VODREN-488220 format. One record per residue (C-alpha): x, z, y; residue number from 1. Coordinates in pm, whole numbers, always signed. Each point is the difference from the previous one (the first is absolute). Layout:
<nodes>
X, Z, Y, NUM
...
</nodes>
This chain:
<nodes>
+1100, -1876, -216, 1
-104, -243, +287, 2
-252, -160, -216, 3
-154, +343, -119, 4
-11, +110, +371, 5
-178, -319, +103, 6
-245, +27, -291, 7
-85, +373, +99, 8
-34, -101, +366, 9
-226, -291, -87, 10
-217, +239, -214, 11
-28, +254, +282, 12
-95, -280, +246, 13
-252, -165, -234, 14
-154, +349, -70, 15
-24, +97, +372, 16
-176, -326, +88, 17
-233, -16, -281, 18
-93, +370, +39, 19
-81, -35, +369, 20
-201, -310, -68, 21
-199, +194, -251, 22
-45, +297, +234, 23
-127, -231, +280, 24
-255, -174, -234, 25
-119, +324, -157, 26
+15, +243, +286, 27
+4, -171, +330, 28
-260, -268, -74, 29
-258, +246, -135, 30
+59, +288, +254, 31
+92, -178, +329, 32
-250, -184, +197, 33
+65, -252, +275, 34
+261, -293, +25, 35
+242, +185, +242, 36
+18, +336, -197, 37
+63, -205, -320, 38
+281, -196, +163, 39
+151, +323, +128, 40
-13, +148, -344, 41
+146, -314, -145, 42
+291, +26, +251, 43
+55, +365, -79, 44
+16, -87, -383, 45
+236, -299, +65, 46
+229, +239, +200, 47
-6, +269, -260, 48
+82, -265, -274, 49
+312, -118, +207, 50
+108, +353, +45, 51
+2, +51, -365, 52
+191, -314, -69, 53
+256, +23, +280, 54
+33, +372, +60, 55
+374, +39, -62, 56
+78, -296, +232, 57
-222, +134, +277, 58
+141, +342, -31, 59
+348, -130, +75, 60
-123, -128, +341, 61
-100, +340, +122, 62
+167, +334, +55, 63
-24, +268, -263, 64
-300, +185, +161, 65
-212, -322, +31, 66
+105, -101, -358, 67
-102, +327, -136, 68
-354, -35, +158, 69
-28, -347, -148, 70
+108, +117, -348, 71
-264, +287, +22, 72
-286, -242, +88, 73
+116, -277, -240, 74
+37, +225, -307, 75
-312, +193, +67, 76
-205, -312, +18, 77
+179, -138, -307, 78
-120, +296, -193, 79
-366, -8, +155, 80
-33, -371, -57, 81
+111, +39, -372, 82
-294, +238, -73, 83
-240, -194, +195, 84
+72, -303, -205, 85
-14, +197, -318, 86
-338, +147, +92, 87
-135, -339, +97, 88
+124, -159, -332, 89
-156, +265, -206, 90
-325, -9, +178, 91
-8, -388, -13, 92
+84, -5, -362, 93
-272, +260, -82, 94
-251, -199, +209, 95
+105, -313, -169, 96
-50, +130, -344, 97
-331, +131, +87, 98
-110, -343, +129, 99
+141, -174, -300, 100
-191, +240, -234, 101
-323, -72, +181, 102
+42, -372, -24, 103
+78, +23, -374, 104
-330, +184, -46, 105
-199, -236, +232, 106
+159, -337, +23, 107
-236, -138, +280, 108
+95, +246, +282, 109
-247, +31, +296, 110
+101, -138, +336, 111
+274, +206, +187, 112
-145, +231, +256, 113
+228, -60, +302, 114
-95, +334, +164, 115
+58, +191, -314, 116
+332, -193, -62, 117
+125, +106, +354, 118
-108, +359, -52, 119
+193, +25, -328, 120
+314, -157, +154, 121
-10, +260, +280, 122
-68, +277, -257, 123
+303, -100, -204, 124
+224, -29, +305, 125
-116, +349, +134, 126
+55, +147, -357, 127
+355, -159, -15, 128
+100, +134, +343, 129
-112, +360, -102, 130
+153, -16, -341, 131
+326, -169, +92, 132
+45, +210, +311, 133
-80, +322, -203, 134
+276, -80, -264, 135
+235, -86, +259, 136
-61, +331, +188, 137
+46, +193, -326, 138
+320, -198, -68, 139
+138, +101, +344, 140
-84, +355, -68, 141
+167, -1, -339, 142
+307, -158, +142, 143
+56, +278, +241, 144
-130, +285, -213, 145
+234, +225, -199, 146
+166, -182, -279, 147
-95, +106, -364, 148
+281, +211, -164, 149
+97, -128, -328, 150
+192, +260, -215, 151
+161, -123, -328, 152
+261, +121, -237, 153
+261, -224, -179, 154
+232, +106, -261, 155
+365, -85, +35, 156
+195, +118, -301, 157
+329, -47, +176, 158
-95, +222, +289, 159
+214, +334, +23, 160
-197, +305, -87, 161
+80, +140, +347, 162
-203, -290, +155, 163
-297, +53, -235, 164
-301, -18, +226, 165
+175, -190, +278, 166
-263, -151, +230, 167
+17, -330, +204, 168
-253, -88, +264, 169
-19, -362, +71, 170
-101, -158, +337, 171
-39, -368, -9, 172
-165, -294, +192, 173
-73, +193, +317, 174
+15, -293, +228, 175
+50, +183, +326, 176
-103, -242, +259, 177
-285, -79, +247, 178
-250, +220, -206, 179
+215, +272, -156, 180
+159, +220, +265, 181
+165, +340, +48, 182
-323, +208, -85, 183
-51, -170, -336, 184
+377, +61, -76, 185
-6, +360, +94, 186
-297, +60, -233, 187
+171, -196, -282, 188
+324, +203, +38, 189
-215, +328, -1, 190
-178, -99, -318, 191
+323, -98, -170, 192
+170, +326, +88, 193
-297, +189, -129, 194
+76, -139, -347, 195
+326, +180, +13, 196
+218, -284, -135, 197
+354, +28, -128, 198
+68, -339, +158, 199
-193, -269, +192, 200
+28, -370, -84, 201
-119, -258, +260, 202
-15, -341, -178, 203
-28, -247, +281, 204
-238, -184, +232, 205
+28, +292, +233, 206
-46, -207, +317, 207
-133, -313, +161, 208
+193, -15, +322, 209
+331, +81, +157, 210
+170, +345, +60, 211
-65, -10, +382, 212
-382, -14, -54, 213
-57, +203, -304, 214
+295, +249, -10, 215
-204, +279, +149, 216
-252, -19, -279, 217
+250, -33, -285, 218
+199, +288, +139, 219
-260, +228, -165, 220
+185, -58, -329, 221
+270, +218, +139, 222
-228, +284, -70, 223
-25, -55, -364, 224
+123, +307, -209, 225
+124, -2, -355, 226
+268, +164, -209, 227
+228, -316, -33, 228
-109, -195, +296, 229
-169, -327, +77, 230
+102, -349, -132, 231
-100, -359, +128, 232
+22, -357, -140, 233
-97, -308, +187, 234
-324, -194, -54, 235
-64, -361, +94, 236
-152, +96, +335, 237
+326, +180, +114, 238
+173, -348, -18, 239
-279, -135, +247, 240
+60, +314, +221, 241
+377, +22, +3, 242
+125, +183, -307, 243
+345, +77, +133, 244
-143, +162, +317, 245
-261, +199, -194, 246
+251, +115, -276, 247
+224, +121, +277, 248
-291, +186, +164, 249
-108, +169, -316, 250
+341, +124, -73, 251
+9, +160, +341, 252
-313, +182, -89, 253
+172, +147, -300, 254
-129, -230, -276, 255
+230, -143, -268, 256
-25, -384, -17, 257
+73, -143, -331, 258
+93, -375, +17, 259
+95, -118, -343, 260
+184, +313, -95, 261
-52, +333, -173, 262
+78, +357, +72, 263
-7, +334, -184, 264
-282, +227, +86, 265
-7, +370, -102, 266
+234, +286, +9, 267
+242, +188, -227, 268
-255, +74, -245, 269
-79, -367, -76, 270
-60, -336, +165, 271
-142, -351, -43, 272
+78, -340, +134, 273
-224, -128, +279, 274
+21, -376, +14, 275
-113, -207, +292, 276
-23, -388, +41, 277
-86, -228, +282, 278
-330, -179, +3, 279
-36, -258, -281, 280
-85, -291, +255, 281
+63, +112, +349, 282
+372, -57, +10, 283
-20, -345, -159, 284
-262, -113, +240, 285
+207, +102, +293, 286
+315, -153, -149, 287
+170, +346, -48, 288
+91, +208, -311, 289
-302, +140, -170, 290
-85, +167, -345, 291
+320, +49, -188, 292
-67, +227, -297, 293
+349, -54, -143, 294
+167, +126, +298, 295
-231, +291, +29, 296
+83, +114, -361, 297
+364, -76, +25, 298
+211, +282, -126, 299
-302, +213, -107, 300
+28, +195, -330, 301
-299, -134, -211, 302
-33, +348, -161, 303
-112, +164, +323, 304
-370, +9, +90, 305
-94, -247, +276, 306
-282, -96, +233, 307
-17, -327, +166, 308
-166, -69, +335, 309
-97, -365, +42, 310
-271, -108, +239, 311
-130, -273, -220, 312
-76, +51, -381, 313
+129, -345, -74, 314
+298, +93, -216, 315
-114, +304, -198, 316
+68, -116, -352, 317
+352, -117, +83, 318
+71, +339, +170, 319
-144, +181, -304, 320
+227, -186, -235, 321
+297, +99, +222, 322
-79, +369, -67, 323
-206, +86, +310, 324
-232, +281, -100, 325
-256, -9, +286, 326
-71, -261, +259, 327
-212, +61, +306, 328
-148, -296, +188, 329
-277, -105, +225, 330
-57, -332, +190, 331
-341, -102, -168, 332
-225, +236, +182, 333
-206, -12, -318, 334
-173, -290, +160, 335
-102, +214, +301, 336
-336, -185, +60, 337
-257, -112, -230, 338
-27, -278, -150, 339
+393, -9, +11, 340
-7, +327, -210, 341
-147, -197, -280, 342
+269, -282, +6, 343
+321, +200, +77, 344
+62, +19, -375, 345
+26, -378, -19, 346
+284, -6, +242, 347
+183, +315, -121, 348
+59, +118, -363, 349
+45, +352, +134, 350
-264, +14, +291, 351
-76, +362, +35, 352
+35, +331, -194, 353
+225, +109, -283, 354
+167, -234, -248, 355
+251, +34, -284, 356
+267, -213, -160, 357
+193, +146, -284, 358
+94, +349, +108, 359
-12, -93, +382, 360
-289, +54, +238, 361
-118, -181, +310, 362
-249, +127, +262, 363
-140, -244, +253, 364
-157, +174, +289, 365
-294, -152, +184, 366
+182, +115, +325, 367
-80, +250, +282, 368
-96, -250, +263, 369
-129, -360, +23, 370
+93, -344, +119, 371
-207, -243, +186, 372
-362, +112, +34, 373
-18, +372, +82, 374
-211, +57, -319, 375
+16, +104, -359, 376
-280, -71, -237, 377
+37, +52, -381, 378
+358, +106, +34, 379
+26, +333, +199, 380
+345, +100, +151, 381
+216, +218, -229, 382
+268, +268, +15, 383
+196, +45, -326, 384
+143, +317, -134, 385
+208, -75, -299, 386
+132, +281, -222, 387
+288, -62, -242, 388
+25, +205, -311, 389
+233, +24, -295, 390
</nodes>
């Protein structure tokens, strides 16, 4: 684990440095005139690069209010810088291919016109600023706009007839923190209630911060309304934020917290088993008990219908072979931002959407919120309504 963490940190640091060097060369030099303004721009880019690399360490030095402002500024720049770099790379690649094509047709190229070269460099830089900034602005709007409602039906033969049509609304990966506050949560709860669920499942990564700072925003979940109640399982970010304090806070709001256990959900007409596990990796990273499917299923009648709430979709096939009918997960965000949306499938066998193994089903939600840059491009936020049928 230390080696993997070091490798990831090294990758982030290298990307931050190279990205900012590229932005200086392709944006500052063409657009900024004068030695002093260029030095100031270079200093700003060096500062932003350092903030990206050492944000967590710096936040620990400041009170929560200052750390929140630092996180907002850093993550916003992270997203904007990403799309500026992508726009520049696309334009530079296109321009390079055009030049290569001309040289292949006319091997003896005429002398370079310096004035024209400088004009083209400024044009490319200006176009990149407009394009990258526009995509970032769209991504920010999409991140805070209403989540898309995905409604699907899954057949569960073991489901009692009395529960045919039972609906589960899933909330996941909200990441309440410096960006997502009470107003966002109130609207999310309103939309969830409008779907008239029989139960609500919150599958982790609810918060990025402590109860004292974020409790007022998270308290909106106490207004969720459903026939059988609201249920919560931990995600990896709860372990960074104090999972014991948060699970206690949620229980005071009236939510049922399932930590490697199952419970019967239903009424005298029929019931199913709702199973909840702690996060796959969060507990182990913090030296505490984590995911334990054996404990969660202990004593359960395998002939009863069951739904498993697990933050990460890491162990679906094993759960399916243990008789779990449906698993609800999140964690991946569907990649959240282009181009990560293209590569998320390389990291996760089940990255977003509906999957099946034998007679069992898994749904991986893209999540309701976001982490890091306050943007979503290519993977809009999602609110799932799952209907179980016989």
